[in-house]
HTML snippet that shows the backbone in 3Dmol.js (N, CA, C, O; Angstrom):
<script src="https://3Dmol.org/build/3Dmol-min.js"></script>
<div id="view" style="width:600px;height:400px;position:relative"></div>
<script>
const pdb = `
ATOM      1  N   MET A   1     -26.758 -56.729  26.839  1.00  0.00           N
ATOM      2  CA  MET A   1     -26.123 -57.372  25.714  1.00  0.00           C
ATOM      3  C   MET A   1     -25.113 -56.440  25.072  1.00  0.00           C
ATOM      4  O   MET A   1     -24.925 -55.300  25.497  1.00  0.00           O
ATOM      5  N   ASP A   2     -24.497 -56.935  24.082  1.00  0.00           N
ATOM      6  CA  ASP A   2     -23.420 -56.273  23.363  1.00  0.00           C
ATOM      7  C   ASP A   2     -23.969 -55.501  22.176  1.00  0.00           C
ATOM      8  O   ASP A   2     -25.103 -55.720  21.751  1.00  0.00           O
ATOM      9  N   LYS A   3     -23.161 -54.601  21.648  1.00  0.00           N
ATOM     10  CA  LYS A   3     -23.492 -53.913  20.408  1.00  0.00           C
ATOM     11  C   LYS A   3     -22.820 -54.636  19.252  1.00  0.00           C
ATOM     12  O   LYS A   3     -21.863 -55.388  19.439  1.00  0.00           O
ATOM     13  N   VAL A   4     -23.338 -54.394  18.053  1.00  0.00           N
ATOM     14  CA  VAL A   4     -22.732 -54.929  16.842  1.00  0.00           C
ATOM     15  C   VAL A   4     -21.747 -53.893  16.319  1.00  0.00           C
ATOM     16  O   VAL A   4     -22.054 -52.702  16.272  1.00  0.00           O
ATOM     17  N   ASN A   5     -20.566 -54.349  15.928  1.00  0.00           N
ATOM     18  CA  ASN A   5     -19.565 -53.464  15.358  1.00  0.00           C
ATOM     19  C   ASN A   5     -19.891 -53.261  13.880  1.00  0.00           C
ATOM     20  O   ASN A   5     -19.674 -54.152  13.059  1.00  0.00           O
ATOM     21  N   LEU A   6     -20.408 -52.092  13.553  1.00  0.00           N
ATOM     22  CA  LEU A   6     -20.776 -51.798  12.172  1.00  0.00           C
ATOM     23  C   LEU A   6     -19.591 -51.199  11.440  1.00  0.00           C
ATOM     24  O   LEU A   6     -19.168 -50.079  11.728  1.00  0.00           O
ATOM     25  N   ASN A   7     -19.061 -51.953  10.493  1.00  0.00           N
ATOM     26  CA  ASN A   7     -17.959 -51.456   9.673  1.00  0.00           C
ATOM     27  C   ASN A   7     -18.463 -50.763   8.418  1.00  0.00           C
ATOM     28  O   ASN A   7     -17.719 -50.042   7.754  1.00  0.00           O
ATOM     29  N   LYS A   8     -19.724 -50.985   8.100  1.00  0.00           N
ATOM     30  CA  LYS A   8     -20.346 -50.390   6.919  1.00  0.00           C
ATOM     31  C   LYS A   8     -21.689 -49.802   7.320  1.00  0.00           C
ATOM     32  O   LYS A   8     -22.191 -50.068   8.412  1.00  0.00           O
ATOM     33  N   SER A   9     -22.265 -49.003   6.436  1.00  0.00           N
ATOM     34  CA  SER A   9     -23.569 -48.408   6.709  1.00  0.00           C
ATOM     35  C   SER A   9     -24.683 -49.451   6.566  1.00  0.00           C
ATOM     36  O   SER A   9     -24.483 -50.507   5.966  1.00  0.00           O
ATOM     37  N   LEU A  10     -25.833 -49.146   7.112  1.00  0.00           N
ATOM     38  CA  LEU A  10     -26.983 -50.033   6.965  1.00  0.00           C
ATOM     39  C   LEU A  10     -27.394 -50.146   5.499  1.00  0.00           C
ATOM     40  O   LEU A  10     -27.890 -51.188   5.073  1.00  0.00           O
ATOM     41  N   ASP A  11     -27.190 -49.080   4.728  1.00  0.00           N
ATOM     42  CA  ASP A  11     -27.489 -49.131   3.290  1.00  0.00           C
ATOM     43  C   ASP A  11     -26.660 -50.214   2.610  1.00  0.00           C
ATOM     44  O   ASP A  11     -27.168 -50.944   1.759  1.00  0.00           O
ATOM     45  N   TYR A  12     -25.394 -50.319   2.979  1.00  0.00           N
ATOM     46  CA  TYR A  12     -24.532 -51.350   2.407  1.00  0.00           C
ATOM     47  C   TYR A  12     -24.983 -52.738   2.858  1.00  0.00           C
ATOM     48  O   TYR A  12     -25.067 -53.661   2.048  1.00  0.00           O
ATOM     49  N   LEU A  13     -25.272 -52.880   4.141  1.00  0.00           N
ATOM     50  CA  LEU A  13     -25.648 -54.188   4.676  1.00  0.00           C
ATOM     51  C   LEU A  13     -26.918 -54.730   4.035  1.00  0.00           C
ATOM     52  O   LEU A  13     -27.005 -55.922   3.741  1.00  0.00           O
ATOM     53  N   ILE A  14     -27.892 -53.871   3.818  1.00  0.00           N
ATOM     54  CA  ILE A  14     -29.164 -54.347   3.256  1.00  0.00           C
ATOM     55  C   ILE A  14     -28.953 -54.880   1.839  1.00  0.00           C
ATOM     56  O   ILE A  14     -29.635 -55.819   1.429  1.00  0.00           O
ATOM     57  N   VAL A  15     -28.038 -54.307   1.102  1.00  0.00           N
ATOM     58  CA  VAL A  15     -27.736 -54.799  -0.248  1.00  0.00           C
ATOM     59  C   VAL A  15     -27.088 -56.181  -0.169  1.00  0.00           C
ATOM     60  O   VAL A  15     -27.336 -57.032  -1.023  1.00  0.00           O
ATOM     61  N   ALA A  16     -26.269 -56.404   0.840  1.00  0.00           N
ATOM     62  CA  ALA A  16     -25.547 -57.667   0.984  1.00  0.00           C
ATOM     63  C   ALA A  16     -26.395 -58.783   1.597  1.00  0.00           C
ATOM     64  O   ALA A  16     -26.023 -59.953   1.517  1.00  0.00           O
ATOM     65  N   MET A  17     -27.527 -58.434   2.205  1.00  0.00           N
ATOM     66  CA  MET A  17     -28.346 -59.431   2.900  1.00  0.00           C
ATOM     67  C   MET A  17     -29.423 -60.010   1.993  1.00  0.00           C
ATOM     68  O   MET A  17     -29.748 -59.444   0.949  1.00  0.00           O
ATOM     69  N   ASP A  18     -29.966 -61.138   2.407  1.00  0.00           N
ATOM     70  CA  ASP A  18     -31.081 -61.793   1.726  1.00  0.00           C
ATOM     71  C   ASP A  18     -32.322 -60.919   1.888  1.00  0.00           C
ATOM     72  O   ASP A  18     -32.803 -60.727   3.005  1.00  0.00           O
ATOM     73  N   ASP A  19     -32.849 -60.384   0.772  1.00  0.00           N
ATOM     74  CA  ASP A  19     -33.970 -59.450   0.872  1.00  0.00           C
ATOM     75  C   ASP A  19     -35.290 -60.097   1.290  1.00  0.00           C
ATOM     76  O   ASP A  19     -36.260 -59.384   1.550  1.00  0.00           O
ATOM     77  N   SER A  20     -35.351 -61.417   1.361  1.00  0.00           N
ATOM     78  CA  SER A  20     -36.561 -62.051   1.884  1.00  0.00           C
ATOM     79  C   SER A  20     -36.549 -62.069   3.413  1.00  0.00           C
ATOM     80  O   SER A  20     -37.566 -62.357   4.043  1.00  0.00           O
ATOM     81  N   ARG A  21     -35.394 -61.759   4.003  1.00  0.00           N
ATOM     82  CA  ARG A  21     -35.257 -61.765   5.461  1.00  0.00           C
ATOM     83  C   ARG A  21     -34.996 -60.383   6.047  1.00  0.00           C
ATOM     84  O   ARG A  21     -35.195 -60.169   7.243  1.00  0.00           O
ATOM     85  N   ALA A  22     -34.552 -59.449   5.218  1.00  0.00           N
ATOM     86  CA  ALA A  22     -34.141 -58.144   5.724  1.00  0.00           C
ATOM     87  C   ALA A  22     -34.838 -57.015   4.984  1.00  0.00           C
ATOM     88  O   ALA A  22     -35.145 -57.123   3.797  1.00  0.00           O
ATOM     89  N   SER A  23     -35.081 -55.933   5.707  1.00  0.00           N
ATOM     90  CA  SER A  23     -35.632 -54.730   5.074  1.00  0.00           C
ATOM     91  C   SER A  23     -35.078 -53.498   5.791  1.00  0.00           C
ATOM     92  O   SER A  23     -34.806 -53.516   6.991  1.00  0.00           O
ATOM     93  N   TYR A  24     -34.924 -52.445   5.020  1.00  0.00           N
ATOM     94  CA  TYR A  24     -34.421 -51.189   5.573  1.00  0.00           C
ATOM     95  C   TYR A  24     -35.051 -50.054   4.790  1.00  0.00           C
ATOM     96  O   TYR A  24     -34.745 -49.848   3.616  1.00  0.00           O
ATOM     97  N   GLU A  25     -35.925 -49.327   5.443  1.00  0.00           N
ATOM     98  CA  GLU A  25     -36.607 -48.161   4.879  1.00  0.00           C
ATOM     99  C   GLU A  25     -36.384 -46.990   5.833  1.00  0.00           C
ATOM    100  O   GLU A  25     -37.249 -46.694   6.657  1.00  0.00           O
ATOM    101  N   PRO A  26     -35.236 -46.324   5.733  1.00  0.00           N
ATOM    102  CA  PRO A  26     -34.893 -45.281   6.709  1.00  0.00           C
ATOM    103  C   PRO A  26     -35.883 -44.119   6.771  1.00  0.00           C
ATOM    104  O   PRO A  26     -35.938 -43.412   7.777  1.00  0.00           O
ATOM    105  N   GLU A  27     -36.662 -43.914   5.715  1.00  0.00           N
ATOM    106  CA  GLU A  27     -37.664 -42.849   5.739  1.00  0.00           C
ATOM    107  C   GLU A  27     -38.831 -43.215   6.659  1.00  0.00           C
ATOM    108  O   GLU A  27     -39.514 -42.331   7.177  1.00  0.00           O
ATOM    109  N   GLN A  28     -39.061 -44.517   6.865  1.00  0.00           N
ATOM    110  CA  GLN A  28     -40.172 -44.976   7.689  1.00  0.00           C
ATOM    111  C   GLN A  28     -39.741 -45.404   9.087  1.00  0.00           C
ATOM    112  O   GLN A  28     -40.471 -45.182  10.054  1.00  0.00           O
ATOM    113  N   PHE A  29     -38.562 -46.015   9.203  1.00  0.00           N
ATOM    114  CA  PHE A  29     -38.052 -46.524  10.477  1.00  0.00           C
ATOM    115  C   PHE A  29     -36.531 -46.521  10.413  1.00  0.00           C
ATOM    116  O   PHE A  29     -35.963 -46.958   9.413  1.00  0.00           O
ATOM    117  N   PRO A  30     -35.856 -46.040  11.456  1.00  0.00           N
ATOM    118  CA  PRO A  30     -34.405 -45.860  11.365  1.00  0.00           C
ATOM    119  C   PRO A  30     -33.568 -47.131  11.471  1.00  0.00           C
ATOM    120  O   PRO A  30     -32.346 -47.070  11.337  1.00  0.00           O
ATOM    121  N   GLY A  31     -34.190 -48.267  11.704  1.00  0.00           N
ATOM    122  CA  GLY A  31     -33.425 -49.498  11.870  1.00  0.00           C
ATOM    123  C   GLY A  31     -33.615 -50.494  10.756  1.00  0.00           C
ATOM    124  O   GLY A  31     -34.639 -50.497  10.073  1.00  0.00           O
ATOM    125  N   LEU A  32     -32.616 -51.344  10.577  1.00  0.00           N
ATOM    126  CA  LEU A  32     -32.690 -52.455   9.640  1.00  0.00           C
ATOM    127  C   LEU A  32     -33.435 -53.587  10.339  1.00  0.00           C
ATOM    128  O   LEU A  32     -33.095 -53.953  11.464  1.00  0.00           O
ATOM    129  N   MET A  33     -34.434 -54.135   9.686  1.00  0.00           N
ATOM    130  CA  MET A  33     -35.220 -55.235  10.245  1.00  0.00           C
ATOM    131  C   MET A  33     -34.735 -56.540   9.617  1.00  0.00           C
ATOM    132  O   MET A  33     -34.587 -56.637   8.399  1.00  0.00           O
ATOM    133  N   TYR A  34     -34.491 -57.540  10.462  1.00  0.00           N
ATOM    134  CA  TYR A  34     -34.010 -58.834   9.985  1.00  0.00           C
ATOM    135  C   TYR A  34     -34.795 -59.931  10.680  1.00  0.00           C
ATOM    136  O   TYR A  34     -34.892 -59.948  11.907  1.00  0.00           O
ATOM    137  N   LYS A  35     -35.357 -60.851   9.900  1.00  0.00           N
ATOM    138  CA  LYS A  35     -36.132 -61.960  10.438  1.00  0.00           C
ATOM    139  C   LYS A  35     -35.365 -63.258  10.316  1.00  0.00           C
ATOM    140  O   LYS A  35     -34.992 -63.674   9.219  1.00  0.00           O
ATOM    141  N   ASP A  36     -35.135 -63.889  11.445  1.00  0.00           N
ATOM    142  CA  ASP A  36     -34.494 -65.200  11.465  1.00  0.00           C
ATOM    143  C   ASP A  36     -35.619 -66.227  11.529  1.00  0.00           C
ATOM    144  O   ASP A  36     -36.116 -66.557  12.606  1.00  0.00           O
ATOM    145  N   LYS A  37     -36.006 -66.720  10.374  1.00  0.00           N
ATOM    146  CA  LYS A  37     -37.144 -67.640  10.279  1.00  0.00           C
ATOM    147  C   LYS A  37     -36.878 -68.980  10.945  1.00  0.00           C
ATOM    148  O   LYS A  37     -37.811 -69.678  11.339  1.00  0.00           O
ATOM    149  N   LYS A  38     -35.605 -69.339  11.070  1.00  0.00           N
ATOM    150  CA  LYS A  38     -35.223 -70.619  11.661  1.00  0.00           C
ATOM    151  C   LYS A  38     -35.736 -70.734  13.093  1.00  0.00           C
ATOM    152  O   LYS A  38     -36.269 -71.775  13.477  1.00  0.00           O
ATOM    153  N   VAL A  39     -35.582 -69.684  13.878  1.00  0.00           N
ATOM    154  CA  VAL A  39     -35.994 -69.728  15.284  1.00  0.00           C
ATOM    155  C   VAL A  39     -37.079 -68.711  15.618  1.00  0.00           C
ATOM    156  O   VAL A  39     -37.491 -68.618  16.774  1.00  0.00           O
ATOM    157  N   GLY A  40     -37.546 -67.956  14.645  1.00  0.00           N
ATOM    158  CA  GLY A  40     -38.630 -67.003  14.861  1.00  0.00           C
ATOM    159  C   GLY A  40     -38.235 -65.735  15.591  1.00  0.00           C
ATOM    160  O   GLY A  40     -39.069 -65.115  16.251  1.00  0.00           O
ATOM    161  N   ILE A  41     -36.980 -65.343  15.484  1.00  0.00           N
ATOM    162  CA  ILE A  41     -36.497 -64.129  16.138  1.00  0.00           C
ATOM    163  C   ILE A  41     -36.441 -62.993  15.120  1.00  0.00           C
ATOM    164  O   ILE A  41     -36.089 -63.197  13.958  1.00  0.00           O
ATOM    165  N   ASN A  42     -36.792 -61.801  15.577  1.00  0.00           N
ATOM    166  CA  ASN A  42     -36.685 -60.601  14.763  1.00  0.00           C
ATOM    167  C   ASN A  42     -35.660 -59.675  15.396  1.00  0.00           C
ATOM    168  O   ASN A  42     -35.635 -59.495  16.614  1.00  0.00           O
ATOM    169  N   TYR A  43     -34.812 -59.089  14.554  1.00  0.00           N
ATOM    170  CA  TYR A  43     -33.781 -58.161  15.010  1.00  0.00           C
ATOM    171  C   TYR A  43     -34.046 -56.799  14.398  1.00  0.00           C
ATOM    172  O   TYR A  43     -34.447 -56.696  13.239  1.00  0.00           O
ATOM    173  N   MET A  44     -33.822 -55.762  15.173  1.00  0.00           N
ATOM    174  CA  MET A  44     -33.828 -54.392  14.683  1.00  0.00           C
ATOM    175  C   MET A  44     -32.435 -53.842  14.950  1.00  0.00           C
ATOM    176  O   MET A  44     -32.044 -53.662  16.104  1.00  0.00           O
ATOM    177  N   LEU A  45     -31.696 -53.579  13.900  1.00  0.00           N
ATOM    178  CA  LEU A  45     -30.316 -53.086  13.988  1.00  0.00           C
ATOM    179  C   LEU A  45     -30.310 -51.601  13.644  1.00  0.00           C
ATOM    180  O   LEU A  45     -30.783 -51.198  12.580  1.00  0.00           O
ATOM    181  N   PHE A  46     -29.772 -50.793  14.551  1.00  0.00           N
ATOM    182  CA  PHE A  46     -29.758 -49.346  14.378  1.00  0.00           C
ATOM    183  C   PHE A  46     -28.359 -48.860  13.987  1.00  0.00           C
ATOM    184  O   PHE A  46     -27.372 -49.553  14.238  1.00  0.00           O
ATOM    185  N   PRO A  47     -28.268 -47.679  13.377  1.00  0.00           N
ATOM    186  CA  PRO A  47     -26.956 -47.156  12.939  1.00  0.00           C
ATOM    187  C   PRO A  47     -25.921 -47.078  14.055  1.00  0.00           C
ATOM    188  O   PRO A  47     -24.722 -47.112  13.780  1.00  0.00           O
ATOM    189  N   SER A  48     -26.349 -46.977  15.284  1.00  0.00           N
ATOM    190  CA  SER A  48     -25.427 -46.916  16.423  1.00  0.00           C
ATOM    191  C   SER A  48     -24.789 -48.268  16.710  1.00  0.00           C
ATOM    192  O   SER A  48     -23.817 -48.354  17.461  1.00  0.00           O
ATOM    193  N   GLY A  49     -25.341 -49.331  16.109  1.00  0.00           N
ATOM    194  CA  GLY A  49     -24.863 -50.680  16.390  1.00  0.00           C
ATOM    195  C   GLY A  49     -25.703 -51.398  17.432  1.00  0.00           C
ATOM    196  O   GLY A  49     -25.499 -52.584  17.690  1.00  0.00           O
ATOM    197  N   LYS A  50     -26.648 -50.682  18.032  1.00  0.00           N
ATOM    198  CA  LYS A  50     -27.524 -51.305  19.016  1.00  0.00           C
ATOM    199  C   LYS A  50     -28.543 -52.181  18.316  1.00  0.00           C
ATOM    200  O   LYS A  50     -28.973 -51.897  17.198  1.00  0.00           O
ATOM    201  N   VAL A  51     -28.923 -53.260  19.005  1.00  0.00           N
ATOM    202  CA  VAL A  51     -29.849 -54.240  18.439  1.00  0.00           C
ATOM    203  C   VAL A  51     -30.978 -54.488  19.431  1.00  0.00           C
ATOM    204  O   VAL A  51     -30.747 -54.632  20.632  1.00  0.00           O
ATOM    205  N   VAL A  52     -32.199 -54.537  18.912  1.00  0.00           N
ATOM    206  CA  VAL A  52     -33.356 -54.945  19.698  1.00  0.00           C
ATOM    207  C   VAL A  52     -33.789 -56.299  19.150  1.00  0.00           C
ATOM    208  O   VAL A  52     -33.933 -56.472  17.940  1.00  0.00           O
ATOM    209  N   ILE A  53     -33.996 -57.257  20.053  1.00  0.00           N
ATOM    210  CA  ILE A  53     -34.392 -58.612  19.662  1.00  0.00           C
ATOM    211  C   ILE A  53     -35.801 -58.860  20.170  1.00  0.00           C
ATOM    212  O   ILE A  53     -36.102 -58.593  21.333  1.00  0.00           O
ATOM    213  N   THR A  54     -36.669 -59.373  19.298  1.00  0.00           N
ATOM    214  CA  THR A  54     -38.024 -59.738  19.706  1.00  0.00           C
ATOM    215  C   THR A  54     -38.326 -61.156  19.250  1.00  0.00           C
ATOM    216  O   THR A  54     -37.679 -61.683  18.346  1.00  0.00           O
ATOM    217  N   GLY A  55     -39.314 -61.763  19.885  1.00  0.00           N
ATOM    218  CA  GLY A  55     -39.782 -63.075  19.457  1.00  0.00           C
ATOM    219  C   GLY A  55     -39.091 -64.244  20.122  1.00  0.00           C
ATOM    220  O   GLY A  55     -39.278 -65.385  19.699  1.00  0.00           O
ATOM    221  N   VAL A  56     -38.300 -63.997  21.148  1.00  0.00           N
ATOM    222  CA  VAL A  56     -37.608 -65.084  21.836  1.00  0.00           C
ATOM    223  C   VAL A  56     -38.070 -65.114  23.297  1.00  0.00           C
ATOM    224  O   VAL A  56     -38.264 -64.070  23.919  1.00  0.00           O
ATOM    225  N   LYS A  57     -38.242 -66.320  23.828  1.00  0.00           N
ATOM    226  CA  LYS A  57     -38.754 -66.469  25.186  1.00  0.00           C
ATOM    227  C   LYS A  57     -37.695 -66.894  26.190  1.00  0.00           C
ATOM    228  O   LYS A  57     -37.952 -66.874  27.394  1.00  0.00           O
ATOM    229  N   ASP A  58     -36.522 -67.274  25.729  1.00  0.00           N
ATOM    230  CA  ASP A  58     -35.470 -67.777  26.604  1.00  0.00           C
ATOM    231  C   ASP A  58     -34.218 -66.937  26.408  1.00  0.00           C
ATOM    232  O   ASP A  58     -33.734 -66.791  25.286  1.00  0.00           O
ATOM    233  N   ILE A  59     -33.693 -66.386  27.490  1.00  0.00           N
ATOM    234  CA  ILE A  59     -32.524 -65.507  27.402  1.00  0.00           C
ATOM    235  C   ILE A  59     -31.296 -66.240  26.870  1.00  0.00           C
ATOM    236  O   ILE A  59     -30.487 -65.639  26.163  1.00  0.00           O
ATOM    237  N   GLU A  60     -31.141 -67.500  27.186  1.00  0.00           N
ATOM    238  CA  GLU A  60     -29.986 -68.256  26.689  1.00  0.00           C
ATOM    239  C   GLU A  60     -30.062 -68.435  25.179  1.00  0.00           C
ATOM    240  O   GLU A  60     -29.043 -68.353  24.493  1.00  0.00           O
ATOM    241  N   ILE A  61     -31.257 -68.679  24.658  1.00  0.00           N
ATOM    242  CA  ILE A  61     -31.434 -68.769  23.204  1.00  0.00           C
ATOM    243  C   ILE A  61     -31.144 -67.411  22.573  1.00  0.00           C
ATOM    244  O   ILE A  61     -30.501 -67.336  21.526  1.00  0.00           O
ATOM    245  N   ALA A  62     -31.614 -66.342  23.204  1.00  0.00           N
ATOM    246  CA  ALA A  62     -31.370 -64.994  22.685  1.00  0.00           C
ATOM    247  C   ALA A  62     -29.874 -64.707  22.611  1.00  0.00           C
ATOM    248  O   ALA A  62     -29.400 -64.161  21.615  1.00  0.00           O
ATOM    249  N   LYS A  63     -29.128 -65.065  23.650  1.00  0.00           N
ATOM    250  CA  LYS A  63     -27.681 -64.834  23.659  1.00  0.00           C
ATOM    251  C   LYS A  63     -26.983 -65.617  22.554  1.00  0.00           C
ATOM    252  O   LYS A  63     -26.124 -65.089  21.847  1.00  0.00           O
ATOM    253  N   LYS A  64     -27.364 -66.882  22.418  1.00  0.00           N
ATOM    254  CA  LYS A  64     -26.755 -67.738  21.388  1.00  0.00           C
ATOM    255  C   LYS A  64     -27.050 -67.207  19.990  1.00  0.00           C
ATOM    256  O   LYS A  64     -26.147 -67.088  19.162  1.00  0.00           O
ATOM    257  N   GLU A  65     -28.298 -66.894  19.735  1.00  0.00           N
ATOM    258  CA  GLU A  65     -28.693 -66.415  18.411  1.00  0.00           C
ATOM    259  C   GLU A  65     -28.117 -65.033  18.120  1.00  0.00           C
ATOM    260  O   GLU A  65     -27.798 -64.731  16.970  1.00  0.00           O
ATOM    261  N   PHE A  66     -27.978 -64.188  19.143  1.00  0.00           N
ATOM    262  CA  PHE A  66     -27.379 -62.872  18.944  1.00  0.00           C
ATOM    263  C   PHE A  66     -25.932 -63.000  18.492  1.00  0.00           C
ATOM    264  O   PHE A  66     -25.478 -62.233  17.643  1.00  0.00           O
ATOM    265  N   LYS A  67     -25.210 -63.955  19.046  1.00  0.00           N
ATOM    266  CA  LYS A  67     -23.823 -64.179  18.625  1.00  0.00           C
ATOM    267  C   LYS A  67     -23.763 -64.513  17.140  1.00  0.00           C
ATOM    268  O   LYS A  67     -22.884 -64.029  16.426  1.00  0.00           O
ATOM    269  N   GLU A  68     -24.700 -65.343  16.674  1.00  0.00           N
ATOM    270  CA  GLU A  68     -24.750 -65.696  15.247  1.00  0.00           C
ATOM    271  C   GLU A  68     -25.094 -64.477  14.397  1.00  0.00           C
ATOM    272  O   GLU A  68     -24.487 -64.262  13.348  1.00  0.00           O
ATOM    273  N   PHE A  69     -26.064 -63.677  14.841  1.00  0.00           N
ATOM    274  CA  PHE A  69     -26.461 -62.477  14.115  1.00  0.00           C
ATOM    275  C   PHE A  69     -25.298 -61.490  14.061  1.00  0.00           C
ATOM    276  O   PHE A  69     -25.025 -60.900  13.015  1.00  0.00           O
ATOM    277  N   LYS A  70     -24.624 -61.315  15.175  1.00  0.00           N
ATOM    278  CA  LYS A  70     -23.483 -60.407  15.235  1.00  0.00           C
ATOM    279  C   LYS A  70     -22.385 -60.854  14.271  1.00  0.00           C
ATOM    280  O   LYS A  70     -21.796 -60.033  13.569  1.00  0.00           O
ATOM    281  N   ARG A  71     -22.117 -62.147  14.242  1.00  0.00           N
ATOM    282  CA  ARG A  71     -21.110 -62.687  13.329  1.00  0.00           C
ATOM    283  C   ARG A  71     -21.515 -62.417  11.875  1.00  0.00           C
ATOM    284  O   ARG A  71     -20.675 -62.037  11.059  1.00  0.00           O
ATOM    285  N   LEU A  72     -22.792 -62.610  11.552  1.00  0.00           N
ATOM    286  CA  LEU A  72     -23.289 -62.361  10.197  1.00  0.00           C
ATOM    287  C   LEU A  72     -23.072 -60.901   9.809  1.00  0.00           C
ATOM    288  O   LEU A  72     -22.534 -60.617   8.739  1.00  0.00           O
ATOM    289  N   ILE A  73     -23.482 -59.986  10.661  1.00  0.00           N
ATOM    290  CA  ILE A  73     -23.375 -58.553  10.355  1.00  0.00           C
ATOM    291  C   ILE A  73     -21.911 -58.143  10.217  1.00  0.00           C
ATOM    292  O   ILE A  73     -21.551 -57.417   9.291  1.00  0.00           O
ATOM    293  N   GLU A  74     -21.078 -58.604  11.129  1.00  0.00           N
ATOM    294  CA  GLU A  74     -19.674 -58.220  11.073  1.00  0.00           C
ATOM    295  C   GLU A  74     -18.974 -58.815   9.853  1.00  0.00           C
ATOM    296  O   GLU A  74     -18.054 -58.204   9.309  1.00  0.00           O
ATOM    297  N   THR A  75     -19.402 -60.004   9.418  1.00  0.00           N
ATOM    298  CA  THR A  75     -18.845 -60.608   8.209  1.00  0.00           C
ATOM    299  C   THR A  75     -19.260 -59.823   6.972  1.00  0.00           C
ATOM    300  O   THR A  75     -18.441 -59.573   6.087  1.00  0.00           O
ATOM    301  N   LEU A  76     -20.533 -59.433   6.911  1.00  0.00           N
ATOM    302  CA  LEU A  76     -21.026 -58.660   5.769  1.00  0.00           C
ATOM    303  C   LEU A  76     -20.410 -57.266   5.733  1.00  0.00           C
ATOM    304  O   LEU A  76     -20.246 -56.677   4.665  1.00  0.00           O
ATOM    305  N   GLY A  77     -20.075 -56.753   6.895  1.00  0.00           N
ATOM    306  CA  GLY A  77     -19.568 -55.394   6.979  1.00  0.00           C
ATOM    307  C   GLY A  77     -18.115 -55.235   6.573  1.00  0.00           C
ATOM    308  O   GLY A  77     -17.613 -54.113   6.512  1.00  0.00           O
ATOM    309  N   THR A  78     -17.421 -56.348   6.290  1.00  0.00           N
ATOM    310  CA  THR A  78     -16.003 -56.220   5.956  1.00  0.00           C
ATOM    311  C   THR A  78     -15.774 -56.194   4.461  1.00  0.00           C
ATOM    312  O   THR A  78     -14.632 -56.091   4.013  1.00  0.00           O
TER     313      THR A  78
END
`;
const viewer = $3Dmol.createViewer("view");
viewer.addModel(pdb, "pdb");
viewer.setStyle({}, {cartoon: {color: "spectrum"}});
viewer.zoomTo();
viewer.render();
</script>
């Protein structure tokens, strides 16, 4: 898969995101955790822009949902 283009730090993104869906505690874990309750997917976004996706059983759904997540992050990062 692709990486997310991070234009801002994870600290900035967590402030801009819905705190009921996202968490970022860099002292405990280096990635931003984001829960997509709509489809039950969890994302772990790291400072490098790499993303780990869990909770999905179909690769096509993962690809589609990743595009939406990437768009969200890149929109928030501008």
